[in-house]
VOPAGU-2260 file (C-alpha; in pm, 1 decimal, decimal comma):
REM VOPAGU-2260
SITE   aa  ch    i         X         Y         Z
SITE  MET   A    0      -1,6      10,4      -6,1
SITE  THR   A    1     140,6     341,3     -98,7
SITE  SER   A    2      78,9     624,4     185,1
SITE  LEU   A    3    -223,3     746,4      18,1
SITE  PRO   A    4    -464,6     437,3       9,8
SITE  ARG   A    5    -670,5     363,4    -235,0
SITE  VAL   A    6   -1049,7     276,3    -178,1
SITE  VAL   A    7   -1327,9     155,9    -422,6
SITE  PHE   A    8   -1675,4     159,3    -400,4
SITE  THR   A    9   -1961,6      -6,5    -515,9
SITE  PRO   A   10   -2263,8     180,9    -472,6
SITE  GLY   A   11   -2515,8    -129,6    -509,4
SITE  GLU   A   12   -2878,3    -123,7    -582,5
SITE  PRO   A   13   -2922,1     153,5    -849,8
SITE  ALA   A   14   -3272,9     252,3    -736,1
SITE  GLY   A   15   -3164,1     287,6    -365,6
SITE  ILE   A   16   -2964,8     558,2    -229,8
SITE  GLY   A   17   -2613,9     390,1    -278,4
SITE  PRO   A   18   -2589,9     647,3    -579,3
SITE  ASP   A   19   -2702,8     919,4    -349,8
SITE  LEU   A   20   -2444,2     844,7    -125,4
SITE  CYS   A   21   -2164,8     838,6    -395,7
SITE  VAL   A   22   -2272,9    1206,9    -504,3
SITE  LEU   A   23   -2318,3    1351,7    -148,6
SITE  LEU   A   24   -1981,8    1190,8     -26,1
SITE  ALA   A   25   -1774,6    1284,6    -325,3
SITE  GLN   A   26   -1852,0    1668,3    -240,4
SITE  LYS   A   27   -1630,9    1602,6     125,7
SITE  LYS   A   28   -1305,8    1561,8     171,0
SITE  ILE   A   29   -1166,9    1207,2     185,9
SITE  PRO   A   30    -829,2    1070,1     344,7
SITE  CYS   A   31    -791,0     866,4      36,5
SITE  GLU   A   32    -833,7     808,1    -349,0
SITE  TRP   A   33   -1188,4     725,1    -382,0
SITE  ILE   A   34   -1271,6     552,0    -700,9
SITE  ALA   A   35   -1638,6     418,9    -773,5
SITE  VAL   A   36   -1714,5     113,5    -981,2
SITE  CYS   A   37   -2051,8     181,0   -1146,0
SITE  ASP   A   38   -2263,5     346,3   -1432,8
SITE  PRO   A   39   -2129,3     730,6   -1498,0
SITE  ASP   A   40   -2448,7     809,5   -1660,2
SITE  LEU   A   41   -2651,8     684,1   -1318,5
SITE  LEU   A   42   -2440,4     917,2   -1075,7
SITE  GLU   A   43   -2476,9    1224,6   -1345,6
SITE  ARG   A   44   -2845,3    1140,4   -1336,3
SITE  ARG   A   45   -2869,0    1141,2    -946,7
SITE  ALA   A   46   -2637,6    1428,0    -909,4
SITE  ARG   A   47   -2879,9    1669,2   -1129,1
SITE  ILE   A   48   -3183,0    1507,8    -860,6
SITE  LEU   A   49   -2971,7    1593,8    -576,0
SITE  LYS   A   50   -2868,6    1966,4    -722,8
SITE  GLN   A   51   -2490,6    1858,6    -614,1
SITE  PRO   A   52   -2180,2    1920,3    -852,7
SITE  LEU   A   53   -2026,8    1613,1    -990,5
SITE  GLN   A   54   -1694,1    1610,1   -1238,1
SITE  ILE   A   55   -1654,4    1224,8   -1341,0
SITE  THR   A   56   -1313,7    1113,4   -1459,2
SITE  GLN   A   57   -1229,9     745,3   -1543,8
SITE  PHE   A   58    -978,2     582,0   -1290,2
SITE  ASP   A   59    -660,9     540,7   -1458,9
SITE  PRO   A   60    -493,7     237,3   -1246,2
SITE  GLY   A   61    -168,5     344,8   -1401,6
SITE  THR   A   62    -137,6     657,6   -1264,4
SITE  PRO   A   63     -24,3     752,7    -919,8
SITE  PRO   A   64    -267,8     761,4    -608,1
SITE  GLY   A   65    -454,5    1103,8    -596,5
SITE  ARG   A   66    -607,9    1270,0    -321,7
SITE  HIS   A   67   -1003,3    1324,9    -363,7
SITE  ILE   A   68   -1070,3    1632,3    -504,1
SITE  PRO   A   69   -1455,1    1724,5    -345,8
SITE  GLY   A   70   -1711,4    1764,9    -615,0
SITE  GLN   A   71   -1496,5    1545,4    -855,4
SITE  ILE   A   72   -1499,3    1125,1    -856,2
SITE  LYS   A   73   -1300,3     856,3   -1006,0
SITE  VAL   A   74   -1526,9     613,1   -1189,5
SITE  ILE   A   75   -1459,8     244,7   -1339,1
SITE  PRO   A   76   -1737,3     222,1   -1585,9
SITE  ILE   A   77   -1984,1     -43,3   -1594,2
SITE  GLY   A   78   -2343,8      31,0   -1772,5
SITE  LEU   A   79   -2681,2     -55,0   -1658,1
SITE  SER   A   80   -2902,0    -248,4   -1842,7
SITE  VAL   A   81   -3188,3      -2,3   -1857,7
SITE  VAL   A   82   -3245,8     333,7   -1723,8
SITE  GLU   A   83   -3298,3     335,8   -1334,2
SITE  LYS   A   84   -3611,0     424,7   -1206,1
SITE  VAL   A   85   -3541,7     625,6    -895,8
SITE  GLY   A   86   -3727,0     384,3    -578,9
SITE  THR   A   87   -3847,6     112,5    -801,1
SITE  LEU   A   88   -3636,2    -225,0    -836,5
SITE  ASN   A   89   -3602,1    -375,5   -1136,7
SITE  PRO   A   90   -3421,6    -741,7   -1197,7
SITE  ARG   A   91   -3285,1    -636,8   -1499,1
SITE  ASN   A   92   -3027,1    -423,7   -1330,8
SITE  ALA   A   93   -2946,0    -706,1   -1086,9
SITE  PRO   A   94   -2632,3    -820,5   -1302,0
SITE  TYR   A   95   -2512,7    -510,6   -1324,5
SITE  VAL   A   96   -2515,6    -502,7    -937,0
SITE  VAL   A   97   -2322,7    -857,6    -914,8
SITE  ASP   A   98   -2070,0    -739,2   -1210,2
SITE  SER   A   99   -1963,9    -419,1    -992,7
SITE  ILE   A  100   -1931,8    -636,0    -694,3
SITE  ASP   A  101   -1716,7    -905,3    -929,7
SITE  TYR   A  102   -1485,0    -587,6   -1058,1
SITE  ALA   A  103   -1433,2    -391,1    -776,1
SITE  THR   A  104   -1322,5    -752,4    -530,2
SITE  ASN   A  105   -1095,4    -811,0    -831,1
SITE  GLN   A  106    -935,0    -441,1    -815,2
SITE  CYS   A  107    -872,7    -523,6    -406,5
SITE  LEU   A  108    -737,7    -900,2    -551,9
SITE  ASP   A  109    -452,9    -783,3    -793,7
SITE  SER   A  110    -367,1    -512,8    -546,8
SITE  SER   A  111    -475,2    -203,2    -804,6
SITE  CYS   A  112    -690,4    -116,2    -496,7
SITE  ASP   A  113    -606,1    -111,6    -134,3
SITE  ALA   A  114    -989,0    -157,1       0,4
SITE  LEU   A  115   -1318,5    -257,9     -88,9
SITE  VAL   A  116   -1650,8     -61,8      54,3
SITE  THR   A  117   -1969,7    -152,5     -83,5
SITE  GLY   A  118   -2298,9       8,0     -84,5
SITE  PRO   A  119   -2624,8    -144,3     -31,8
SITE  ALA   A  120   -2776,0    -400,3    -242,3
SITE  HIS   A  121   -3130,2    -566,1    -265,2
SITE  LYS   A  122   -3072,7    -943,4    -193,9
SITE  GLY   A  123   -3437,2    -956,5    -320,3
SITE  VAL   A  124   -3421,9    -828,1    -655,8
SITE  ILE   A  125   -3062,4   -1020,8    -737,8
SITE  ASN   A  126   -3291,3   -1335,9    -649,1
SITE  ASP   A  127   -3521,1   -1261,7    -870,8
SITE  ALA   A  128   -3360,1   -1201,1   -1136,5
SITE  ASN   A  129   -3244,5   -1583,5   -1086,8
SITE  ILE   A  130   -2849,6   -1496,5    -971,0
SITE  PRO   A  131   -2798,2   -1675,6    -656,3
SITE  PHE   A  132   -2741,1   -1424,4    -371,3
SITE  SER   A  133   -2747,6   -1417,6       1,3
SITE  GLY   A  134   -2519,7   -1137,7      85,4
SITE  HIS   A  135   -2227,5    -948,8      11,0
SITE  THR   A  136   -2044,3   -1116,7     295,4
SITE  GLU   A  137   -2063,4   -1485,3     153,9
SITE  TYR   A  138   -2054,0   -1354,9    -214,8
SITE  ILE   A  139   -1729,7   -1170,0    -214,3
SITE  ALA   A  140   -1609,7   -1485,7       3,7
SITE  ASP   A  141   -1667,2   -1716,9    -313,2
SITE  ILE   A  142   -1473,6   -1483,9    -499,6
SITE  THR   A  143   -1158,6   -1402,8    -267,3
SITE  GLY   A  144   -1195,8   -1770,6     -68,9
SITE  GLY   A  145   -1114,0   -1768,7     272,1
SITE  HIS   A  146   -1361,7   -1826,8     567,8
SITE  PRO   A  147   -1594,8   -1495,5     563,2
SITE  VAL   A  148   -1689,5   -1337,2     944,4
SITE  MET   A  149   -1939,3   -1082,5     964,7
SITE  MET   A  150   -1851,3    -801,2    1208,3
SITE  LEU   A  151   -2043,3    -491,6    1267,1
SITE  ALA   A  152   -1853,3    -196,0    1476,0
SITE  THR   A  153   -1952,2     170,0    1652,9
SITE  PRO   A  154   -1672,7     364,7    1788,0
SITE  SER   A  155   -1733,5     197,7    2110,3
SITE  LEU   A  156   -1854,3    -138,9    2007,2
SITE  ARG   A  157   -1756,4    -451,6    1801,3
SITE  VAL   A  158   -1988,1    -727,4    1751,0
SITE  ALA   A  159   -1919,4   -1058,6    1527,7
SITE  LEU   A  160   -2149,4   -1308,1    1410,8
SITE  ALA   A  161   -2079,6   -1723,9    1452,0
SITE  THR   A  162   -2374,0   -1763,0    1180,8
SITE  THR   A  163   -2494,1   -1500,5     912,8
SITE  HIS   A  164   -2794,8   -1495,1     680,4
SITE  LEU   A  165   -2966,9   -1814,4     804,9
SITE  PRO   A  166   -3338,0   -1931,4     882,9
SITE  VAL   A  167   -3379,3   -1940,8    1277,6
SITE  ALA   A  168   -3464,4   -2323,0    1241,0
SITE  LYS   A  169   -3106,0   -2363,9    1092,9
SITE  ILE   A  170   -2881,8   -2200,3    1346,1
SITE  SER   A  171   -2836,1   -2466,4    1616,9
SITE  GLN   A  172   -2754,7   -2745,2    1385,1
SITE  ALA   A  173   -2443,6   -2461,6    1218,2
SITE  ILE   A  174   -2345,7   -2423,9    1579,0
SITE  THR   A  175   -2045,5   -2697,9    1574,9
SITE  GLN   A  176   -1720,0   -2708,6    1736,8
SITE  GLN   A  177   -1545,2   -2695,5    1383,6
SITE  ARG   A  178   -1734,6   -2357,1    1270,9
SITE  LEU   A  179   -1693,6   -2166,1    1617,5
SITE  MET   A  180   -1296,5   -2265,5    1603,0
SITE  SER   A  181   -1293,5   -2080,8    1257,5
SITE  VAL   A  182   -1494,6   -1819,8    1338,7
SITE  ILE   A  183   -1317,7   -1755,5    1684,4
SITE  THR   A  184    -927,5   -1807,7    1519,2
SITE  ILE   A  185   -1016,5   -1545,9    1249,5
SITE  LEU   A  186   -1180,9   -1277,0    1464,7
SITE  HIS   A  187    -854,2   -1300,2    1698,9
SITE  ARG   A  188    -614,5   -1317,7    1417,9
SITE  ASP   A  189    -802,3    -962,5    1233,2
SITE  LEU   A  190    -817,1    -810,1    1584,2
SITE  LYS   A  191    -482,5    -829,1    1600,0
SITE  LEU   A  192    -359,3    -791,7    1258,3
SITE  ARG   A  193    -599,1    -529,6    1119,9
SITE  PHE   A  194    -677,0    -343,1    1440,7
SITE  GLY   A  195    -343,7    -360,5    1608,4
SITE  LEU   A  196    -501,9    -552,5    1963,4
SITE  ASN   A  197    -244,7    -735,5    2093,3
SITE  ARG   A  198    -413,5    -965,8    2311,4
SITE  PRO   A  199    -806,3    -888,3    2214,8
SITE  LYS   A  200   -1030,7    -983,8    2473,6
SITE  ILE   A  201   -1342,2   -1151,2    2300,4
SITE  LEU   A  202   -1696,0   -1204,5    2524,9
SITE  ILE   A  203   -1885,7   -1544,2    2366,7
SITE  CYS   A  204   -2255,4   -1527,7    2417,1
SITE  GLY   A  205   -2461,5   -1829,4    2481,4
SITE  LEU   A  206   -2759,9   -1950,5    2193,6
SITE  ASN   A  207   -3008,9   -2020,6    2432,2
SITE  PRO   A  208   -3156,9   -1794,5    2682,5
SITE  HIS   A  209   -2975,4   -1789,7    3011,1
SITE  ALA   A  210   -2727,4   -1927,7    2831,5
SITE  GLY   A  211   -2893,0   -2255,1    2852,8
SITE  GLU   A  212   -2941,9   -2274,2    3187,2
SITE  ASP   A  213   -2736,9   -2576,7    3328,8
SITE  GLY   A  214   -2872,5   -2766,1    3040,6
SITE  HIS   A  215   -3250,2   -2697,3    3124,1
SITE  LEU   A  216   -3275,2   -2438,5    2830,2
SITE  GLY   A  217   -3058,0   -2626,6    2555,8
SITE  ARG   A  218   -2726,4   -2826,7    2567,5
SITE  GLU   A  219   -2525,4   -2628,9    2287,1
SITE  GLU   A  220   -2345,2   -2439,3    2558,2
SITE  ILE   A  221   -2258,2   -2754,9    2789,5
SITE  GLU   A  222   -2178,8   -3004,3    2456,6
SITE  VAL   A  223   -2018,1   -2768,3    2198,4
SITE  ILE   A  224   -1963,6   -2380,2    2309,7
SITE  THR   A  225   -1801,6   -2436,6    2600,6
SITE  PRO   A  226   -1573,7   -2682,6    2554,4
SITE  LEU   A  227   -1436,5   -2517,4    2246,7
SITE  VAL   A  228   -1372,5   -2167,6    2450,3
SITE  ASP   A  229   -1219,3   -2371,4    2767,1
SITE  LYS   A  230    -956,5   -2538,9    2457,3
SITE  LEU   A  231    -881,0   -2189,3    2309,4
SITE  CYS   A  232    -826,7   -2070,0    2613,0
SITE  SER   A  233    -612,9   -2291,3    2711,0
SITE  GLN   A  234    -414,4   -2229,3    2434,1
SITE  GLY   A  235    -383,7   -1805,3    2550,4
SITE  LEU   A  236    -701,5   -1662,5    2391,0
SITE  LEU   A  237    -851,5   -1412,3    2603,9
SITE  LEU   A  238   -1248,6   -1532,9    2601,9
SITE  THR   A  239   -1502,3   -1534,7    2824,3
SITE  GLY   A  240   -1840,2   -1751,8    2803,6
SITE  PRO   A  241   -2073,6   -1871,8    2727,8
SITE  LEU   A  242   -2274,1   -1581,3    2878,1
SITE  PRO   A  243   -2663,0   -1504,9    2831,2
SITE  ALA   A  244   -2667,9   -1249,6    2542,8
SITE  ASP   A  245   -2913,9   -1014,2    2782,2
SITE  THR   A  246   -2627,3    -946,4    3050,9
SITE  LEU   A  247   -2303,4    -959,7    2833,6
SITE  PHE   A  248   -2424,5    -666,5    2629,2
SITE  THR   A  249   -2395,9    -466,2    2949,3
SITE  PRO   A  250   -2123,1    -241,8    3052,6
SITE  LYS   A  251   -2028,6    -464,0    3341,7
SITE  TYR   A  252   -1882,7    -696,4    3044,9
SITE  LEU   A  253   -1856,4    -472,7    2747,8
SITE  ASP   A  254   -1630,7    -192,0    2954,0
SITE  SER   A  255   -1349,5    -470,6    2932,9
SITE  ALA   A  256   -1404,6    -604,0    2587,3
SITE  ASP   A  257   -1253,6    -579,8    2260,6
SITE  ALA   A  258   -1505,7    -765,7    2077,2
SITE  VAL   A  259   -1853,0    -974,3    2134,0
SITE  LEU   A  260   -1891,1   -1308,3    1926,5
SITE  ALA   A  261   -2266,1   -1333,1    1881,1
SITE  MET   A  262   -2438,8   -1672,4    1761,5
SITE  TYR   A  263   -2664,2   -1547,0    1542,7
SITE  HIS   A  264   -2768,1   -1230,9    1316,3
SITE  ASP   A  265   -3041,8   -1100,3    1557,7
SITE  GLN   A  266   -2916,6   -1159,9    1870,7
SITE  GLY   A  267   -2580,4    -937,8    1839,5
SITE  LEU   A  268   -2706,9    -672,1    1551,4
SITE  PRO   A  269   -3027,1    -536,9    1700,9
SITE  VAL   A  270   -2829,6    -399,7    2026,0
SITE  LEU   A  271   -2522,8    -266,6    1785,9
SITE  LYS   A  272   -2747,8     -72,7    1574,1
SITE  TYR   A  273   -2970,1      55,9    1830,6
SITE  SER   A  274   -2649,5     206,1    2015,6
SITE  GLY   A  275   -2493,1     309,7    1719,4
SITE  PHE   A  276   -2685,2     326,5    1355,1
SITE  GLY   A  277   -2591,3     570,4    1104,5
SITE  LYS   A  278   -2224,2     549,6    1280,5
SITE  ALA   A  279   -2182,9     183,8    1249,8
SITE  VAL   A  280   -1980,1       3,1     958,6
SITE  ASN   A  281   -1989,0    -354,4     836,8
SITE  ILE   A  282   -1684,9    -524,9     807,3
SITE  THR   A  283   -1577,8    -890,4     662,3
SITE  LEU   A  284   -1254,9   -1073,4     845,7
SITE  GLY   A  285   -1138,7   -1356,1     740,5
SITE  LEU   A  286   -1077,7   -1297,2     347,4
SITE  PRO   A  287    -716,2   -1134,0     208,0
SITE  ILE   A  288    -903,2    -821,6     107,7
SITE  ILE   A  289   -1018,0    -567,2     332,8
SITE  ARG   A  290   -1402,3    -523,0     310,0
SITE  THR   A  291   -1616,8    -286,5     495,4
SITE  SER   A  292   -1955,8    -198,3     408,0
SITE  VAL   A  293   -2243,2      98,4     533,6
SITE  ASP   A  294   -2468,6     -32,3     792,9
SITE  HIS   A  295   -2786,0      16,4     630,7
SITE  GLY   A  296   -3032,1    -104,1     328,7
SITE  THR   A  297   -3151,8      11,8      -7,9
SITE  ALA   A  298   -3358,4     256,8     158,8
SITE  LEU   A  299   -3592,1     321,1    -163,1
SITE  ASP   A  300   -3834,9     547,4     -16,7
SITE  LEU   A  301   -3515,3     795,2      58,4
SITE  ALA   A  302   -3332,1     775,1    -284,0
SITE  GLY   A  303   -3335,5    1079,8    -447,3
SITE  SER   A  304   -3449,3    1308,0    -153,7
SITE  GLY   A  305   -3136,9    1462,1     -26,4
SITE  GLN   A  306   -3250,3    1368,5     332,1
SITE  ILE   A  307   -2997,4    1065,2     417,4
SITE  SER   A  308   -2689,8    1082,0     611,9
SITE  THR   A  309   -2350,9     975,2     471,6
SITE  GLY   A  310   -2235,5     904,5     809,7
SITE  SER   A  311   -2211,2     523,7     812,8
SITE  LEU   A  312   -2041,9     540,7     445,7
SITE  GLU   A  313   -1762,7     771,9     605,4
SITE  PHE   A  314   -1720,1     564,2     871,8
SITE  ALA   A  315   -1691,7     266,8     637,3
SITE  ILE   A  316   -1421,8     447,3     458,4
SITE  GLU   A  317   -1244,4     537,9     800,6
SITE  THR   A  318   -1242,6     157,7     907,4
SITE  ALA   A  319   -1093,1      65,1     598,9
SITE  ILE   A  320    -819,2     313,6     564,2
SITE  GLN   A  321    -741,7     245,9     967,8
SITE  MET   A  322    -739,6    -103,4     883,2
SITE  CYS   A  323    -476,1     -98,4     573,7
SITE  ARG   A  324    -254,5     109,7     751,1
SITE  THR   A  325    -243,1    -110,8    1049,2
SITE  GLU   A  326    -169,1    -441,9     875,0
SITE  THR   A  327      50,7    -272,3     646,7
SITE  ALA   A  328     252,7    -155,6     959,5
SITE  ASN   A  329     207,7    -528,5    1145,6
SITE  LYS   A  330     295,6    -709,1     800,3
SITE  GLN   A  331     634,2    -463,6     835,9
SITE  ASN   A  332     735,5    -541,0    1193,1
């Protein structure tokens, strides 16, 4: 990585607020070279709706990185199949969304860019176009390899997930010692490598209410989670748990922790989003590239309104830059 990071951005669903975020953030100072993979005509249309000045130039990977200039944006052009209707999904544009993710991810794999930041995609319309897509996290992992671990973070709280986009009925069978071993190992490693925490302290949620109540409310804690936590602690990891989720998310525990591992999506993320929605970032650990994302969806009803905040996208970019710099420094030492 050069002293000035190159961050590539995919705005995601063209009918949603992703293009708005791109246009609005382009007006601000950003401490990196910022490149969007998208349809330049889409950005021009959205800039006109938002009444924002926007000068678009094509990205040239052969030139040295240049700091972002407010009011301008560098673009890797990919064309829409059909002109978008703001606020209305169209499956015909689903391949465009997926192609932009493919292209941006490969820009990071070949080291043309240092980090990937993604805007909100709409899973439903992509699947309606007969393209299997369970989310950015899993899709990008299929391209890059590795074991993806989803972690959302605010300035004061990090929550990683043992399972991601699974129906509730399938969660228990997915909580295996093999999965937990992989997730906890990756979480511990990346907290050290990309966040600069020498000995990260991780709190582990139980799966069941009251962490199983000594087996009366479920045996996953006794048979799966506790033995694995004990094994990893014996290897030097600083883990506490399994703890009941309804008491873990209190200052008594959080004040001395670096991260929380929740067993499933809606166990940990409602707490994090309540505490910092709009100022949170979605981070994919366990990949050979750095990838962050906004903490919200496509917000079709707000597209083109100008009534949105760029706070989550700004935090996603700031986090990606800091992760780049920390990882580079650790690899040099």
